[in-house]
Structure formats: structure tokens, C-alpha cells
N, C-alpha and C positions, 0 to 999 in steps of 0.2 A: 924077698919078693923082688927086690931090685937087682940081683943077680940073675934070677931067672928071666925077666924082661930083657935084660942086655943080651942073654944067651940067644933068645928068640931073634933078635935083630940080627945077630951073627949069623944064625943058622939059617934065616929065611933067604930065599933065592933072589938073585939080583936082576932087576928088571932087564929084559932084552930089547935094546931099541929096535933091532931089525924086525922083531916080531909086532912091534907097534906100528911100524912103516908099511908092513905088507898089507893089513887089512885098509889102510888109507889109499895105498897104490891102487888096490882092487876096486875101491870104491871110485876112485878118480878115473879108472880106465872104464868102468861101466857106465860112468856119467859121461865121459867123452864119446863112447859108442851110442849112448841114448841120443846124445846132441847131433851126432852124425846122421843117424837114422831118422831124427826128426827134420833135420835139415834136407835130407834126401827127398823126404815126403813133401816137404813144403816146396822145394824146386819142381818136383814132378808135377805135383798139383798146380801150380802156377802155370806151368807149360800146358799142361791138359786143359785149364780153364781158358787160357789165352787162345788155344787151338778152338776150343768149343765156341766161343766168342767169334772167332773169324768164320767158321763154318755156318753159325746161325746166321750172320751178316750176309755171306755168300748165298746161302739158300733163300734168304728174304730176297735178295736182288733176283734170282730166279724167278722166285714167285711173282714178283713185280713185273719182270719182263713178260712171262707168259700172260698174266692178267691184261698188261696193255695190248698184247697180241690178240687176245680174246675180244677186247673192246673194239679194235680196229675191224676185226673179221665179223663181228656183229653189225657194224655199220654197214660193210660191204655186203652181208647178206640181206640187209634191208633194201639196199639199192637193187641187188639182183632179183630179189623176190618182185620188187616193183617192175621191173623189166620183164620178168617172166609172166606175171599176171597181164601186162599190157599185150604181151605177144600172144597169149592165150585168147585174149579178148578179141584181138585181130582176127586170129583163126576161127573162132567162134562165130564171129559176125560175118565173115566171107562165107563159111560154110552154111550158115543159116540162109544167106542171101542166095547161095547156090540152090539149096532146097526148094527155096520159093519158087526161083526160077525154074525149076525142074518141075515142081508140081504145077506151074502154069505152061508148060512146054514150050518156054522162051529159050530156044536153042542158042540163039545168038548170044543172049545174056549169060547162059551157063558156060559157054566157050570163054566169054569176055571174063567172067569172074575166075574161071580154073585157069586161065593163063596169068593171072594175077595172084595166085596162091603163094605164100611164102614157100621157101625151098624145104624147110622142115616140116611143113604140113603136107605138101604136095604126096610124098611116098605113102604116108597113111591113107590120103584120100585115094589114091590109085588103088591099094589094097582094099580099101573098104568098097570101092565100086565092082571089084571082081566077085564079091558075095551076093551081088544082086541078080535076080531073075530078069530075063530079058522084058524091056519096058517097064520095070519098077524101080523104085527107089530102094537101095539096101536098107536093111533094118539096123537099128543101132546108129553109132557115130564112128567116125575115126578116132576119136579122142581116147577111145578105150583100147586101141591096137597097139601093140608093142612098137610098131613103126613111127608112132607119134611120139618123138623123143626130142626135147628142146635142150639145146646147150645150156641155157640159163638154169634149167631144172638139173642137170647134172652138175653144173658149177654150184648150185644150192646145196644138193646133197653131199658133195665133196667138202664144201665150206663147213656145214654141220658137224662133219665127222672130224673136221680139224679143230673145231672149237671143243668137241668133246674132249679130244686129245689133249688140248692145251689146258682144258679146265682140270682133267685129272693131273697134269704136270703141276698145277698151281696148288691142288691138294695135296700131292706129295711132297712138294717143297715146303709148304706150310708146316706140314707133319714133321719133316726132317729139322726144319728150324727150330721148332717147338722141342724136338728131342734133344737137340744139342743146347737149348737153353736149360731144359732139366738138368741135363748133365753138367752144365756150368753150375746149378745150385748145388749138386753133390759136391762139385770141386771146391766150392766155398766152404762147405761143412768139413772137407778135409782138411783146408787150411785153418779153419776155427779150432778143430780138436788138436791138430799137430802143433798149433801155436801155443795152447794153453797146457800142452801136455808137460812142459818143463816148469810151469808155474807153481805146481802143488808140492807141499812138503812131504806129502804122503808118497812114497814110491808106488804103491798100489794104485793109486788113482792115476798117477803119471803114466803107469804101464797100460792101465785100461784105456786113456784117452788115446795113447799112441796106436794102441790095437784098434780101436774104432776109427781113427784115421787111416791106418793100413787096410782095414776091410774096405772102407769106403773108396779109398783110392784104387783097389783092385776092381770094384764095381765101375768106377770111372774109366778105367782103362778098357774094360770088356765093352762098355758102350761106345768108346771112341773106335775100338777096332771092328766093331759090328755095323755101325751107323754108316750111310752111303756118304762118300766124300767127294767133294767138288772143289777145284781149284779155280776160283773166280779172278 
């Protein structure tokens, strides 16, 4: 029995040191590749998150600037509207005085009042007079004619249009800022999964975490390249 055991030892193959080293080298190479990929993902996600924070801040400033402009224009519109109402009141009062003078056949007063009509009211009044029959007061009023156009009214309309445009800019800037904030959140998830990928003893869990990080990073890059960009 002792002789047979000794024979087995002699005839058994000698372990090859190189064959033991090759699997270890492959494992080390895979581990290094894994670490490099994780490092690249972390670096890219960090850059993307920083860029998203910058863009969110920039669009926030655009929103504030447009909102400030809206407030100023609203104050201006109140002033112009007051001026517009005042001018219309003057024209209406002058017109009613002229109608009263005309109904009482006070020719001198009619001429006196007409000479003192405002320049913006006179063209509409003259056009309105042409619609009258001889010896009668024309129907209606000059204020419904297209010739009656006040500069304050035109300015007010233009100002309201500008306010509407600015409000659209505010809403768009707010939406863009929110989109970049959301993208930053996804960037933080990339950093989380990429950072814990190498912490697991199970290779499968590590690969899954790294895969999730890569998919989220692709989504982050897609959003960055499709969202509007502003350099503030």
C-alpha cells in the first residue's frame, strides 16, 4: 500500500505556475478595465451635472430679468392707461360741449370749441361731420371711427404685446431651468450607481450597478444635447 501511494505521487502531474498566474492576470485586467470604465462614467457624470447646474442658474437669471421687465412694463402700462383715459375724457367733454352748442345754434361757440380740439381728435371729428345731412347733426360719434386713434392707445396695445412676449419668455426660462435641475438629479443617480459598483463582492451586482449608471448617463447626455443652451 505504501508503494502504491508513493507511485501515485511520482506519476501525478507537476503544477504549472504559469497556468495559476494566467487566471489571476485576467482577473486583474478585468478589474482594471472595470475601474477605468467606472472612473470615466464618474468623470463624465460630474462634468454633466456641473454643466446642468450652470444652465439651470443661467436660465433662472433669464427668468428673473424677464420678470423684472414685465413688472416695469406693467407699471408703465398703468401710467399710459391713465393718460389714455384722461385724453379720451377731454375729447368726450369737448365733443359734448360742441354738440350742445350745435343743438342751440351757437355758431360762435361751435367754432371756438372746434378750434380747440386736440390734434388727434380733429381728423375723426371732420370725418364724422361729412356724414351729416345739411343742417343736421351727424348720427353716432367720432369715437367709433377708425380716424380716432390715440398714440397712448397704440402704445398701450404694443406694451401689452411686449408683456405677453416677456411672460412667455419667463415661462420658457422656468421650464428650461426645471429641466436642467431634473437632469442634475439623474446625474446624481449616475454618480451613486457608479460609485457603489465596485463596492460589491458579487461581480454580477457590480456589473448591474455599472450598467444602470451607463444607461442613466446616456439619458443625461441625451437631455443635455436636446435642451436649449444659453451662455450667461
